[in-house]
C-alpha positions, 0 to 999 in steps of 0.5 A: 493526507495521501489516498490509497487505491486498489489499482484493479478497480480504482477503489479508494482504500482509504486515507493514509499518513505521509509516514505510511507512504514513506514506509511503502516507498522505503520498503517496496520496490519502485520501478522509478523515482516517480513510481506510486504503485506497488505490488503487495502479497501476503509476505509483503504484508507481514514484512510491513507489520514487522516494519511497524506499519500503522493499523490504518495502512494495514487495514487498507492493504488487507481490504485490497488483497484478493483470494490469491493473496495479492494486490496492486495498490497506488497512492495519490497525494491529497 
């Protein structure tokens, strides 16, 4: 299963499904086709909820969002 990390401190946020990764790729901006990192803010988080993100993905993202309501996350294939 793919793993999601907080880019600020390389902390493992959790394992997510391939469907979760596919949702991130489909919904969030990528700088290139090889991009595996994403900026998430409160608005993005709400949009992912509306898009049907799993509770696993949402919990992982929630743990990364800082007091300013922002996070940079990345994923790695298992």
